DRENDO-1510 file (C-alpha; in Angstrom, 1 decimal, always signed):
<recs>
REC; n; res; u; v; w
REC; 1; UNK; +3.5; -33.9; -11.2 .
REC; 2; UNK; +5.1; -37.4; -10.6 .
REC; 3; UNK; +7.4; -37.9; -7.7 .
REC; 4; UNK; +10.4; -38.9; -10.0 .
REC; 5; UNK; +9.6; -36.1; -12.3 .
REC; 6; UNK; +9.7; -33.6; -9.6 .
REC; 7; UNK; +13.0; -35.1; -8.0 .
REC; 8; UNK; +14.6; -34.6; -11.5 .
REC; 9; UNK; +14.1; -31.1; -11.7 .
REC; 10; UNK; +15.0; -30.4; -8.5 .
REC; 11; UNK; +18.3; -32.6; -9.1 .
REC; 12; UNK; +18.7; -30.4; -12.0 .
REC; 13; UNK; +18.2; -27.1; -10.4 .
REC; 14; UNK; +20.9; -28.5; -7.7 .
REC; 15; UNK; +23.5; -29.3; -10.1 .
REC; 16; UNK; +23.1; -26.5; -11.8 .
REC; 17; UNK; +23.2; -24.3; -8.7 .
REC; 18; UNK; +26.4; -25.8; -7.5 .
REC; 19; UNK; +28.5; -25.6; -10.6 .
REC; 20; UNK; +27.8; -21.6; -10.9 .
REC; 21; UNK; +28.4; -21.5; -7.1 .
REC; 22; UNK; +31.9; -22.9; -7.9 .
REC; 23; UNK; +32.8; -20.3; -10.1 .
REC; 24; UNK; +31.3; -17.2; -8.4 .
REC; 25; UNK; +30.7; -16.6; -4.6 .
REC; 26; UNK; +27.5; -15.7; -5.6 .
REC; 27; UNK; +24.7; -17.1; -8.1 .
REC; 28; UNK; +21.7; -15.2; -9.4 .
REC; 29; UNK; +18.3; -16.7; -11.1 .
REC; 30; UNK; +15.5; -15.0; -12.2 .
REC; 31; UNK; +11.9; -16.7; -12.8 .
REC; 32; UNK; +12.8; -17.1; -16.2 .
REC; 33; UNK; +15.5; -19.5; -15.6 .
REC; 34; UNK; +15.1; -23.4; -15.3 .
REC; 35; UNK; +15.3; -23.7; -11.4 .
REC; 36; UNK; +13.5; -25.3; -8.5 .
REC; 37; UNK; +9.8; -24.2; -8.9 .
REC; 38; UNK; +9.4; -23.9; -5.3 .
REC; 39; UNK; +12.1; -21.4; -5.2 .
REC; 40; UNK; +10.4; -19.2; -7.6 .
REC; 41; UNK; +6.7; -19.3; -5.8 .
REC; 42; UNK; +5.8; -17.3; -2.7 .
REC; 43; UNK; +2.8; -17.6; +0.0 .
REC; 44; UNK; +1.2; -14.6; +1.4 .
REC; 45; UNK; +1.3; -13.5; +4.1 .
REC; 46; UNK; +4.4; -11.6; +3.4 .
REC; 47; UNK; +5.1; -10.6; +6.7 .
REC; 48; UNK; +3.3; -11.8; +10.1 .
REC; 49; UNK; +2.0; -8.2; +10.4 .
REC; 50; UNK; +2.1; -5.4; +9.0 .
REC; 51; UNK; -0.8; -2.5; +8.5 .
REC; 52; UNK; -1.1; -0.4; +5.6 .
REC; 53; UNK; +1.6; -1.8; +3.4 .
REC; 54; UNK; +3.6; +0.6; +0.7 .
REC; 55; UNK; +5.8; +0.0; -1.6 .
REC; 56; UNK; +7.9; +2.0; -4.1 .
REC; 57; UNK; +9.9; +0.2; -7.1 .
REC; 58; UNK; +13.0; +2.4; -8.1 .
REC; 59; UNK; +16.0; +1.3; -10.0 .
REC; 60; UNK; +15.6; -2.5; -9.7 .
REC; 61; UNK; +14.9; -2.1; -6.0 .
REC; 62; UNK; +11.7; -2.2; -4.1 .
REC; 63; UNK; +11.3; +0.3; -0.8 .
REC; 64; UNK; +8.9; -1.0; +1.4 .
REC; 65; UNK; +7.1; +0.6; +4.3 .
REC; 66; UNK; +4.1; -0.3; +6.9 .
REC; 67; UNK; +2.5; +1.3; +10.0 .
REC; 68; UNK; +4.8; +1.1; +13.5 .
REC; 69; UNK; +3.0; +3.4; +15.3 .
REC; 70; UNK; +5.9; +4.6; +17.1 .
REC; 71; UNK; +8.6; +5.1; +14.3 .
REC; 72; UNK; +9.1; +4.7; +10.6 .
REC; 73; UNK; +10.8; +1.8; +9.4 .
REC; 74; UNK; +12.1; +1.3; +5.7 .
REC; 75; UNK; +12.7; -2.0; +4.0 .
REC; 76; UNK; +14.9; -2.5; +1.3 .
REC; 77; UNK; +15.0; -5.7; -1.4 .
REC; 78; UNK; +15.4; -7.0; -4.7 .
REC; 79; UNK; +12.6; -9.7; -4.3 .
REC; 80; UNK; +9.0; -7.9; -2.8 .
REC; 81; UNK; +8.0; -11.3; -1.9 .
REC; 82; UNK; +11.0; -12.0; +0.4 .
REC; 83; UNK; +10.7; -9.3; +3.1 .
REC; 84; UNK; +11.6; -11.6; +5.5 .
REC; 85; UNK; +15.0; -11.5; +4.7 .
REC; 86; UNK; +15.1; -8.1; +3.3 .
REC; 87; UNK; +17.4; -5.2; +4.8 .
REC; 88; UNK; +15.8; -2.8; +7.1 .
REC; 89; UNK; +16.5; +0.3; +9.4 .
REC; 90; UNK; +14.8; +2.8; +11.2 .
REC; 91; UNK; +14.9; +6.2; +9.4 .
REC; 92; UNK; +12.9; +8.4; +11.9 .
REC; 93; UNK; +11.6; +8.4; +15.5 .
REC; 94; UNK; +10.1; +11.5; +16.2 .
REC; 95; UNK; +10.9; +13.8; +19.1 .
REC; 96; UNK; +8.3; +16.8; +18.7 .
REC; 97; UNK; +5.0; +16.2; +20.7 .
REC; 98; UNK; +2.8; +17.1; +18.1 .
REC; 99; UNK; +3.8; +13.8; +15.9 .
REC; 100; UNK; +5.3; +11.8; +18.2 .
REC; 101; UNK; +2.2; +9.5; +18.4 .
REC; 102; UNK; +0.2; +6.9; +16.5 .
REC; 103; UNK; +2.8; +7.3; +13.2 .
REC; 104; UNK; +0.0; +5.9; +10.3 .
REC; 105; UNK; +0.2; +4.8; +7.2 .
REC; 106; UNK; +3.7; +6.1; +5.8 .
REC; 107; UNK; +4.8; +6.2; +2.1 .
REC; 108; UNK; +8.0; +6.9; +0.5 .
REC; 109; UNK; +8.3; +8.8; -2.9 .
REC; 110; UNK; +10.9; +9.7; -5.4 .
REC; 111; UNK; +10.1; +13.5; -6.9 .
REC; 112; UNK; +12.4; +15.0; -8.9 .
REC; 113; UNK; +15.6; +12.9; -7.6 .
REC; 114; UNK; +14.5; +13.3; -3.8 .
REC; 115; UNK; +13.0; +11.0; -1.4 .
REC; 116; UNK; +9.9; +12.1; +0.7 .
REC; 117; UNK; +7.9; +10.2; +3.1 .
REC; 118; UNK; +4.6; +10.9; +4.2 .
REC; 119; UNK; +3.0; +9.9; +7.1 .
REC; 120; UNK; +0.1; +10.5; +9.6 .
REC; 121; UNK; +0.9; +11.5; +13.7 .
REC; 122; UNK; -1.1; +13.0; +16.0 .
REC; 123; UNK; +0.0; +14.4; +19.9 .
REC; 124; UNK; -1.3; +11.5; +21.6 .
REC; 125; UNK; -5.1; +12.2; +21.0 .
REC; 126; UNK; -5.9; +10.3; +17.4 .
REC; 127; UNK; -8.5; +13.1; +16.8 .
REC; 128; UNK; -5.6; +15.3; +16.3 .
REC; 129; UNK; -4.2; +13.3; +13.4 .
REC; 130; UNK; -2.4; +15.4; +10.7 .
REC; 131; UNK; -0.1; +15.0; +7.9 .
REC; 132; UNK; +3.7; +15.5; +7.8 .
REC; 133; UNK; +6.6; +15.2; +5.4 .
REC; 134; UNK; +10.1; +14.3; +5.8 .
REC; 135; UNK; +12.8; +14.4; +3.1 .
REC; 136; UNK; +15.9; +12.9; +2.0 .
REC; 137; UNK; +18.5; +14.4; -1.0 .
REC; 138; UNK; +20.6; +11.1; -1.1 .
REC; 139; UNK; +20.3; +9.0; -4.2 .
REC; 140; UNK; +19.6; +6.2; -1.9 .
REC; 141; UNK; +17.2; +6.7; +1.0 .
REC; 142; UNK; +18.8; +4.2; +3.1 .
REC; 143; UNK; +21.9; +6.8; +3.2 .
REC; 144; UNK; +21.9; +10.3; +4.2 .
REC; 145; UNK; +19.3; +11.6; +6.7 .
REC; 146; UNK; +15.8; +12.2; +6.5 .
REC; 147; UNK; +14.8; +15.8; +7.7 .
REC; 148; UNK; +11.4; +17.6; +8.7 .
REC; 149; UNK; +10.0; +19.6; +6.0 .
REC; 150; UNK; +6.9; +20.1; +8.0 .
REC; 151; UNK; +3.1; +19.7; +8.5 .
REC; 152; UNK; +0.9; +19.8; +5.4 .
REC; 153; UNK; -2.0; +22.2; +6.4 .
REC; 154; UNK; -4.6; +20.7; +4.5 .
REC; 155; UNK; -7.6; +23.4; +5.4 .
REC; 156; UNK; -7.9; +26.6; +7.4 .
REC; 157; UNK; -9.5; +24.6; +10.4 .
REC; 158; UNK; -6.8; +22.2; +10.7 .
REC; 159; UNK; -9.0; +19.2; +10.0 .
REC; 160; UNK; -8.3; +15.4; +10.9 .
REC; 161; UNK; -6.4; +14.3; +7.9 .
REC; 162; UNK; -4.1; +10.9; +7.4 .
REC; 163; UNK; -3.3; +8.6; +4.6 .
REC; 164; UNK; -1.7; +10.9; +2.1 .
REC; 165; UNK; -0.5; +10.0; -1.2 .
REC; 166; UNK; +0.8; +11.6; -4.0 .
REC; 167; UNK; +0.6; +11.1; -7.9 .
REC; 168; UNK; +1.4; +13.3; -11.2 .
REC; 169; UNK; -0.5; +14.1; -14.3 .
REC; 170; UNK; +0.0; +16.4; -17.1 .
REC; 171; UNK; +3.1; +17.9; -15.3 .
REC; 172; UNK; +1.0; +18.5; -12.3 .
REC; 173; UNK; +1.8; +16.9; -8.6 .
REC; 174; UNK; -1.6; +16.1; -6.7 .
REC; 175; UNK; -2.0; +14.9; -3.2 .
REC; 176; UNK; -5.2; +12.8; -1.9 .
REC; 177; UNK; -6.0; +12.0; +1.6 .
REC; 178; UNK; -8.6; +11.2; +3.9 .
REC; 179; UNK; -9.8; +13.7; +6.2 .
REC; 180; UNK; -12.8; +15.0; +8.2 .
REC; 181; UNK; -15.2; +17.7; +6.8 .
REC; 182; UNK; -15.7; +18.9; +10.1 .
REC; 183; UNK; -14.8; +18.1; +13.7 .
REC; 184; UNK; -16.4; +15.0; +15.1 .
REC; 185; UNK; -19.5; +15.5; +17.4 .
REC; 186; UNK; -21.0; +12.3; +17.7 .
REC; 187; UNK; -20.4; +10.6; +14.3 .
REC; 188; UNK; -17.1; +10.2; +12.5 .
REC; 189; UNK; -17.0; +10.6; +8.8 .
REC; 190; UNK; -13.8; +10.0; +7.2 .
REC; 191; UNK; -13.9; +11.7; +3.3 .
REC; 192; UNK; -11.5; +11.6; +0.4 .
REC; 193; UNK; -9.7; +14.7; -0.8 .
REC; 194; UNK; -7.5; +15.9; -3.5 .
REC; 195; UNK; -5.5; +19.2; -3.9 .
REC; 196; UNK; -2.9; +20.4; -6.1 .
REC; 197; UNK; +0.6; +20.4; -4.8 .
REC; 198; UNK; +2.8; +23.7; -4.8 .
REC; 199; UNK; +5.8; +21.7; -3.5 .
REC; 200; UNK; +5.9; +18.3; -2.1 .
REC; 201; UNK; +5.3; +19.6; +1.4 .
REC; 202; UNK; +2.5; +22.6; +0.6 .
REC; 203; UNK; -0.7; +22.3; -1.0 .
REC; 204; UNK; -1.2; +24.7; -3.9 .
REC; 205; UNK; -5.0; +24.7; -3.8 .
REC; 206; UNK; -7.8; +24.6; -1.6 .
REC; 207; UNK; -8.8; +20.6; -0.8 .
REC; 208; UNK; -11.5; +19.1; -2.9 .
REC; 209; UNK; -14.0; +16.7; -1.8 .
REC; 210; UNK; -14.1; +13.8; -4.4 .
REC; 211; UNK; -16.0; +11.0; -2.0 .
REC; 212; UNK; -17.9; +10.5; +0.9 .
REC; 213; UNK; -19.0; +7.4; +2.7 .
REC; 214; UNK; -22.6; +7.3; +1.3 .
REC; 215; UNK; -23.1; +3.8; -0.1 .
REC; 216; UNK; -24.3; +0.9; +2.0 .
REC; 217; UNK; -20.9; -1.2; +1.7 .
REC; 218; UNK; -18.9; +1.9; +2.9 .
REC; 219; UNK; -21.0; +2.3; +5.8 .
REC; 220; UNK; -20.2; -1.0; +7.8 .
REC; 221; UNK; -18.8; +0.3; +11.1 .
REC; 222; UNK; -19.8; -2.8; +13.5 .
REC; 223; UNK; -18.8; -6.4; +14.3 .
REC; 224; UNK; -21.1; -9.1; +15.4 .
REC; 225; UNK; -18.7; -10.8; +17.7 .
REC; 226; UNK; -15.4; -8.2; +18.0 .
REC; 227; UNK; -14.4; -4.9; +18.9 .
REC; 228; UNK; -16.5; -1.9; +18.3 .
REC; 229; UNK; -16.2; +2.0; +18.5 .
REC; 230; UNK; -17.9; +3.6; +20.9 .
REC; 231; UNK; -19.6; +6.0; +18.0 .
REC; 232; UNK; -20.4; +5.6; +14.5 .
REC; 233; UNK; -17.5; +5.8; +12.1 .
REC; 234; UNK; -18.4; +6.0; +8.4 .
REC; 235; UNK; -15.1; +5.6; +6.3 .
REC; 236; UNK; -13.3; +6.2; +3.1 .
REC; 237; UNK; -9.6; +6.0; +3.2 .
REC; 238; UNK; -6.5; +5.0; +2.1 .
REC; 239; UNK; -6.6; +6.3; -1.5 .
REC; 240; UNK; -4.2; +5.1; -3.9 .
REC; 241; UNK; -3.6; +6.4; -7.4 .
REC; 242; UNK; -3.2; +4.2; -10.2 .
REC; 243; UNK; -2.9; +5.5; -13.7 .
REC; 244; UNK; -4.2; +3.2; -16.4 .
REC; 245; UNK; -1.9; +1.6; -19.0 .
REC; 246; UNK; -3.4; +3.4; -22.0 .
REC; 247; UNK; -3.1; +6.9; -20.0 .
REC; 248; UNK; -6.9; +7.1; -20.3 .
REC; 249; UNK; -7.6; +7.4; -16.9 .
REC; 250; UNK; -6.5; +8.3; -13.3 .
REC; 251; UNK; -8.0; +5.7; -11.1 .
REC; 252; UNK; -7.9; +5.8; -7.1 .
REC; 253; UNK; -8.4; +3.0; -4.9 .
REC; 254; UNK; -9.5; +3.7; -1.6 .
REC; 255; UNK; -10.5; +1.9; +1.5 .
REC; 256; UNK; -14.2; +2.0; +3.0 .
REC; 257; UNK; -15.9; +0.8; +6.0 .
REC; 258; UNK; -14.3; +0.3; +9.3 .
REC; 259; UNK; -11.0; -1.8; +9.2 .
REC; 260; UNK; -11.8; -3.6; +12.6 .
REC; 261; UNK; -14.7; -5.3; +10.4 .
REC; 262; UNK; -14.2; -7.7; +7.8 .
REC; 263; UNK; -16.3; -6.0; +5.6 .
REC; 264; UNK; -13.1; -3.5; +4.9 .
REC; 265; UNK; -13.0; -3.5; +1.1 .
REC; 266; UNK; -11.8; -1.5; -1.9 .
REC; 267; UNK; -13.9; +1.2; -4.0 .
REC; 268; UNK; -12.6; +2.9; -7.3 .
REC; 269; UNK; -12.8; +6.7; -7.7 .
REC; 270; UNK; -12.2; +7.2; -11.7 .
REC; 271; UNK; -11.4; +10.5; -13.6 .
REC; 272; UNK; -10.3; +11.0; -17.6 .
REC; 273; UNK; -6.4; +12.0; -17.4 .
REC; 274; UNK; -7.3; +15.0; -19.6 .
REC; 275; UNK; -10.2; +16.0; -17.3 .
REC; 276; UNK; -10.0; +19.0; -14.2 .
REC; 277; UNK; -9.3; +16.5; -11.4 .
REC; 278; UNK; -10.5; +19.3; -9.2 .
REC; 279; UNK; -13.3; +19.4; -10.2 .
REC; 280; UNK; -15.5; +16.5; -8.3 .
REC; 281; UNK; -17.9; +16.3; -11.3 .
REC; 282; UNK; -14.9; +14.5; -13.0 .
REC; 283; UNK; -14.7; +11.7; -10.8 .
REC; 284; UNK; -16.9; +8.7; -10.7 .
REC; 285; UNK; -17.1; +5.8; -8.4 .
REC; 286; UNK; -17.6; +2.2; -8.4 .
REC; 287; UNK; -21.4; +1.3; -7.1 .
REC; 288; UNK; -20.0; -1.9; -5.6 .
REC; 289; UNK; -16.4; -3.3; -4.0 .
REC; 290; UNK; -13.7; -4.0; -6.4 .
REC; 291; UNK; -11.9; -6.0; -4.2 .
REC; 292; UNK; -13.5; -7.4; -1.0 .
REC; 293; UNK; -13.3; -9.9; +1.9 .
REC; 294; UNK; -13.2; -13.8; +0.8 .
REC; 295; UNK; -14.8; -16.2; +3.4 .
REC; 296; UNK; -14.7; -19.2; +1.4 .
REC; 297; UNK; -10.8; -18.4; +1.2 .
REC; 298; UNK; -10.2; -17.6; +4.9 .
REC; 299; UNK; -9.3; -13.7; +3.9 .
REC; 300; UNK; -11.1; -10.9; +5.5 .
REC; 301; UNK; -10.9; -7.2; +5.9 .
REC; 302; UNK; -9.0; -6.6; +2.9 .
REC; 303; UNK; -7.8; -2.9; +2.1 .
REC; 304; UNK; -5.4; -0.1; +2.6 .
REC; 305; UNK; -3.4; -1.1; -0.2 .
REC; 306; UNK; -0.8; +0.0; -2.8 .
REC; 307; UNK; +0.5; -1.2; -6.2 .
REC; 308; UNK; +3.7; -2.3; -7.8 .
REC; 309; UNK; +5.0; -3.6; -11.2 .
REC; 310; UNK; +7.1; -6.7; -11.7 .
REC; 311; UNK; +10.9; -6.0; -11.9 .
REC; 312; UNK; +10.5; -6.4; -15.7 .
REC; 313; UNK; +7.5; -4.3; -15.9 .
REC; 314; UNK; +5.4; -6.9; -17.8 .
REC; 315; UNK; +3.2; -7.6; -14.5 .
REC; 316; UNK; +1.0; -5.6; -12.3 .
REC; 317; UNK; +0.2; -6.3; -8.6 .
REC; 318; UNK; -1.5; -5.3; -5.7 .
REC; 319; UNK; -0.3; -5.1; -2.2 .
REC; 320; UNK; -2.8; -4.9; +0.3 .
REC; 321; UNK; -3.6; -6.1; +4.0 .
REC; 322; UNK; -5.8; -8.7; +5.5 .
REC; 323; UNK; -6.4; -10.6; +8.2 .
REC; 324; UNK; -7.2; -14.8; +8.2 .
REC; 325; UNK; -10.4; -14.6; +10.6 .
REC; 326; UNK; -13.5; -12.4; +10.9 .
REC; 327; UNK; -13.1; -10.9; +14.5 .
REC; 328; UNK; -9.3; -9.9; +15.3 .
REC; 329; UNK; -8.7; -11.4; +18.8 .
REC; 330; UNK; -6.0; -8.6; +19.2 .
REC; 331; UNK; -8.3; -5.6; +18.8 .
REC; 332; UNK; -9.2; -2.9; +16.2 .
REC; 333; UNK; -6.9; -4.5; +13.2 .
REC; 334; UNK; -3.8; -5.5; +15.0 .
REC; 335; UNK; -3.6; -8.9; +13.1 .
REC; 336; UNK; -3.4; -7.3; +9.5 .
REC; 337; UNK; -0.6; -8.8; +7.8 .
REC; 338; UNK; +0.8; -7.9; +4.0 .
REC; 339; UNK; -0.2; -9.9; +1.0 .
REC; 340; UNK; +0.5; -9.4; -2.9 .
REC; 341; UNK; -0.9; -10.8; -5.9 .
REC; 342; UNK; -1.1; -10.0; -9.5 .
REC; 343; UNK; -3.9; -8.4; -11.0 .
REC; 344; UNK; -4.7; -7.5; -14.9 .
REC; 345; UNK; -6.1; -4.8; -17.1 .
REC; 346; UNK; -8.9; -4.8; -18.9 .
REC; 347; UNK; -9.5; -3.5; -22.3 .
REC; 348; UNK; -11.4; -0.6; -21.1 .
REC; 349; UNK; -8.3; +0.4; -19.2 .
REC; 350; UNK; -10.0; -0.6; -15.8 .
REC; 351; UNK; -8.2; -3.1; -13.1 .
REC; 352; UNK; -9.5; -6.1; -12.4 .
REC; 353; UNK; -8.3; -7.0; -9.3 .
REC; 354; UNK; -9.8; -10.3; -8.5 .
REC; 355; UNK; -10.6; -12.4; -5.4 .
REC; 356; UNK; -8.2; -12.5; -2.2 .
REC; 357; UNK; -6.3; -16.1; -2.6 .
REC; 358; UNK; -6.0; -18.2; +0.4 .
REC; 359; UNK; -2.8; -18.0; +2.2 .
REC; 360; UNK; -2.0; -21.8; +1.2 .
REC; 361; UNK; -2.1; -20.7; -2.7 .
REC; 362; UNK; +1.4; -20.8; -4.0 .
REC; 363; UNK; +2.0; -17.6; -6.4 .
REC; 364; UNK; +4.7; -17.4; -8.9 .
REC; 365; UNK; +7.2; -14.7; -8.0 .
REC; 366; UNK; +6.6; -11.2; -10.0 .
REC; 367; UNK; +8.5; -11.9; -13.3 .
REC; 368; UNK; +12.1; -10.8; -13.7 .
REC; 369; UNK; +12.6; -11.3; -9.9 .
REC; 370; UNK; +16.0; -12.1; -9.0 .
REC; 371; UNK; +17.2; -14.5; -6.5 .
REC; 372; UNK; +20.8; -14.4; -5.2 .
REC; 373; UNK; +22.2; -17.8; -3.5 .
REC; 374; UNK; +25.4; -17.0; -1.4 .
REC; 375; UNK; +28.4; -19.5; -1.2 .
</recs>
């Protein structure tokens, strides 16, 4: 674009802004308005740091969370790409020793008009991670109070369990999570499980294993020039349900290989919505990653994602964490930051997530995003 044409666009947008500001104390614009193109774009990352990003869109508002280790913090915004300026508050600081440490991967969900937060925590020993649930009955989760509903018992041996997420299909609610088959001896193996929910804090069936790290791309656990664990760890974690637009499939995107490596990537489990989701035979696995690092774009360790739609419901986005370097200078994943980009659905009702884009790329804000300008 020539400089004079660009200046004309900017000047026109500025005049429009001044006129509307004189009439009202606030002016709102959406991505469909004629405004300065730079105002309607964003760049990744959305925050300097933020592992395990999660967002839930409800009544024109995005609620966002990520791992904060010692507390749970909730963000609230109309513009998910502007988390820097979003309202936020600490909504939970645990006091019980059993779940006081290493709070990982919180997710907020609205189930039958009530708010539930699922997270994993331990007693100071990460081998003792378990899943916990909070409830808030207020229509706005920023109001009211979150109360502990309890620990979700995933199996009789209380095996390690993290990354709980829930979804509905055919009138039934299910939970998926990452857990151990048995307690680690010399090798740790994280698997993906599913179970029926009796209520938002209680399983209504036995856990069913639907994926374990067996493929080569799922079993990277060593860095050539970085931090490495003291024992072998094979990883399937961070399961995220995604119902296809035509309603044919339930997809579960999951993260595989070590998060401390550049090889952390997403795989896809798929079952028909009319199948028995508690039957392992109903699920198929992608033979290769569906979203992975892009060294040419300077993006590494892509994974632990969630999904959201644009405010007008016309676009689909993947929200994920990644790093800018192959080796994390701060240790096992501490420089992970949240990033978002649009993806498309193919004719076969499978998602195409594309390639993680460079942080220098300016992206259009989700369609229907409202930007408010104060006087």
